[in-house]
N, C-alpha and C positions, 0 to 999 in steps of 0.2 A: 496795727492792732487797735481795736476799739477798747477804750478805757471806760467800761460801762458802770464803774462806781463813781465817776466824776459827775457831779451835779451842777457845778458852776464854773464858768470861765470868765474871769474879770479882766478887762483890758486896762492895764496900768496907764495912767495919764501923768502921774507925778510920783515922786519917791514915797510919799505917804501911803500910796496904795499897796506898797510892798509889806505894810504891816499885817496884811492878810495872810502872809506866808507862815506856815507852821508845819507840823509833822504830817498833816493831812492835806495841805494845800502847797503845791509845788510851783516853781517858776517855769514858764513855757517860753522857749525861744524858737528854735527850728523844730524841735520835737522828734528828730530822727532817732534819737536814743530813747527818749521818754516813751514814745509809742511803739518801741520795738519789743518790749516785754510787758507782761502783766504788772499792773500797779494797783493791786487791790486795796492798798491802804489809803489811796488818794480819794478825796471827795471834791477837790477843787483845783483849779489852775489859775495862775496870774500871768497874763500875756505880757511879756517884756517888749515885744516888737512895737507896741503902741506907744512906748516912751519916745520913739523917734530919735534914738541916738544916731549921730552921724557914723557911718560905718568905718570910715578911714579919715584920719586927720593928721596932716603934717604939721609939726611944731618946729619953731626956730629957736630963739634964745629963751631960756627959762620957761619953756612950755607955751610960748606965744604962737598961735596958729600962723602958718605961712599963708599969706594972702596973695602971693605972686601968681603969674599966669600958670594955669594948669594945676594949681594947688587943690588938694582935696581937704576942705575945711568944713567947719560947722560948729554951731553952738546949739546945745540941747534946748529946743524951743519950749519944752515942758518943765524943765527944772532951772533954766537959766545958767546951767553949768557948762563951762568949756571942758571938752574932753582933753585935758592937757596932762603932761608929766612934768617932772622936775628938771629934765634936760632935753635938749633938742632931739627930735626923732619922729617916730611914727606911732600914733595912738590908734589901736584897733579896738573898736567897740566889741563887747562880748556878743552882741547880736549881729555882727558882721558875718555874712555867709562865706563859705569856702569859695564859692564862685566869685564873689566880689573881691576877696583877697587875691585870688589867682589872677585877676585882671589888672591888679595894681601896676601902673607903669613905674619904671625906675626914675628916681630923682638923680640929679648929678652927683657922682661920687658914691653911689650905692653899689659897690663891688659885690656885696652879698645878696643882691636882688634875686639872682637865679635860685637861691635857696628857698625863697618863698614858694615858688611854683613847684619845686621838687618836693617840698613837704605837703603841699596841697594834693599832688598826685599820688602821694603815699596813702591817701584815703581813697581806696577803690570804691567807687559808687557811681550810680547812674547820674545823668544830668539832673534828675529830679532830686537826688540826695544832695548834690553839689549846690543846688539853688535853695535848699532849706536848712541844711546842716550849718551850724554856726561855729565860729572859732571858740567862743566861750563855752558852748555846749560840749565841744570835743575836750576841752580842758577839764570841765566839771565832771564828765564821764570818768575821767582819770584812769582810762585803760592804759596798760603799759605801752601798747602800740599806738596810742593817740598821736597823730602827726603834728597837731598844733602844740601839744606838749613838747615834742621834739624841737619844733621851730622856736617857740618862746624861750625854752631853756637854753638852746644853743646860742641865741642872740642876747643872752643876759637880759631878757625883758623883765619888766616889773608889772605885777598885776595890782589892780585897784579893787578892793573888796568893800562893798557897802554892807556894814554890819547891821544886824537887826536893831541895835540900840541907837542907830542914827550916826554912829561914828564911821570914819573912813580908815582903812588900813591898807598900806602898800607893803608888798613883800616880793622877793625874787620869784619869778615864775618857776625856777628849778626847785623851790621849796614848797610851792603850792600843792603839788601832787605828793602825797605822803606814802602811798602804797597802791596796791592793785585795787582800783575803784574807790580809793579814799583820798581826801584832800583837806585843805585848811578851812573849808566852809563849815559853819554850824547852821543849825536849823534857823531859817529866816534870813540868812545872809544871801547876798547876790554878788556874783562877779560882774563888775562894771566895765572894765577895760583892761587892755594889755598895752604897755608902753615899751617900745623898742628904741634904744638910744641910737643916735646917729653914728657914734663910734663903732657900734657893732655892725650897722648897715654898711659902713665903709670898709669893713674887714674882708679879707679873703676867706672863703669857706670851701670845704670839701665834704661831700655827702655820700654816704654808703648805706644801702638797705639790702637786707637779704631775707628771704622767706623760704619755707619748705616747698612751695610750688610757685610758678611764675606769677600768679595773680593771688597768692595767699596773703593772709595777714602777716604783717612784719614780724620776723623772728628776732631781728636786731636792727636798730637804726643808730648809726654813729655819725656825728657831725663835728668836724674840726673847724675852728675859727682862729685865724692868725691876724691879730690886730695890727693896725698901722702904728709905728713907733710914736708918731706925733700925736696920736689920739689915744694911745693905751695909757691906763693908769698903773701899769707895772712900774716897779722901782727901777727896773733895768730897761731904759728906753734908748740905749745907745748900741743896740746890737749891730754887728758889722753888716748884716744884710738889710738893715733899715726896718726890720720888723719888730713888733712888740710882743705882747703876751700871746701864748697859745693856750686854747681851751678845747678839750675834747669832751663832748657830751655824749653819753651812752644812754640810750633809751630802747624800749620795746623788749629787750632781753632782760631788763631789770625791772623790779616792781615799782621803782620810782626813778626819776632822772638822776644820773650820777655824773659829776663833772670832775675832770682831772685838769688842774691848772698849773701852768709853767710860765716862768718869766720869758722864755723863748722856746723855740722848737726843741724838744728833748731828743736824745739819741734813741735808736730803735730798742735797745735793751731796756732802758728806763721805762719807756712807754709800755712795752710788753709786760714788764713786771707789774706795773701799776694797774693795767687792765686785768691781769690775772688775780690781783689782790681784791678786786671788787667782790663784795660778799652778799649781794642781793639779787643774784640770778634766780630765775624761777623756771619751773617746768609746767607746760600745759600742752594742749593738742597741737599748738603751733611751733613747738620746739622744746627740747630737753635743756636743762640748765647747763650741762657740760658742753653741749653743742653750741649754745648761745655764747658761752665763755670762749670757746675755741675760735668760732668764726669772728667774734669781736676782736680778738687779737690780730687776726689776719686783716680785717677791715681797718682797724686802727693804724696798722703799719702802712696800708695803702694811702690812707689820709695823710699821715705824716710825710710820706715820700712825695705825694702830690704837692703839698704845700711847701715842701723844701725846694721844689723847682720854681724857676721864674714864671710868673703868670703869663698866660696867653690870652689874647682878646677872645671874649665869648659873646655870642649873639643870642638873644632870646627871641622866641617866635612872637609874631604879632598877636594881639589879643584874639583876633578871629581864628588864627591857627591854633591857639591854645584851647579855645572852646571846642574845636573839632577833635583835639587830641585828648579831651577829658575822658577818663576811664568809664567803661560802661558795665561795671560789675557791681555786685551788691554787697561787698564786704563793708562792714560798718567802720573798720579801721584798718 
């Protein structure tokens, strides 16, 4: 859609250029959401892609980039800033595209790696959308069905926000989205990056998605994560099965991400009761609140039962095969 009220597009070269952002000037990354609806209040855009942020960065100890063979690393040439977090893991720039993230190869020990592609494919879109839509843009759109919200929340990622006053703020990704299309950003703020800790990437995960039609927008997305006992920060790391904390993340059926946390896998009754007690289900054209609650109870138990079983080796398709398998439909989430 043409934004015929926009008079200026400013390519950002350093953080100081973001001072132009205000109620009438918006940040532009991929633009798949920005250009999808009329934005008659806008008179200008600031292009974030020209900041040259490295799309994907692997960090080792204390946020130091991994420089080993095959590492995906980088320093922001325009700000001199390393895209790092406070713990080892993966840093995803807000301007990283869905296509770039979907092609990320697994590092040793990344048991949760299949979840990345599963969440990428939850965004049904043509190859054109996949190659422009960004991870940060999907988070900032803050739609309940946003798959990057599901991914970041489920892996206990931390987001880095560049505040308008020049300060930096980090917060859990699960807290970033506050409601249906609302989030923690204020006017002039920019989402800089998403940091996923290694402990989450090393966890076992189980993914479930349901929609009213085979290629429809997600009605409910549930992701279970069973941490390794030796990497979990749970107080109970001596579980007989060698596992640590269990986290169930409920999205798409709720207006914001909801997480249920346990020191170990709960029994079926406890999990069902806790899912039923969630109070932020919603109704729209993609599903009624009572349906979302009911199917989430079923999917949650499937996840619990799957993670209760001993893991089986899983193989991911090669990047070329992934590209061929990318969805070809126009749903924005």
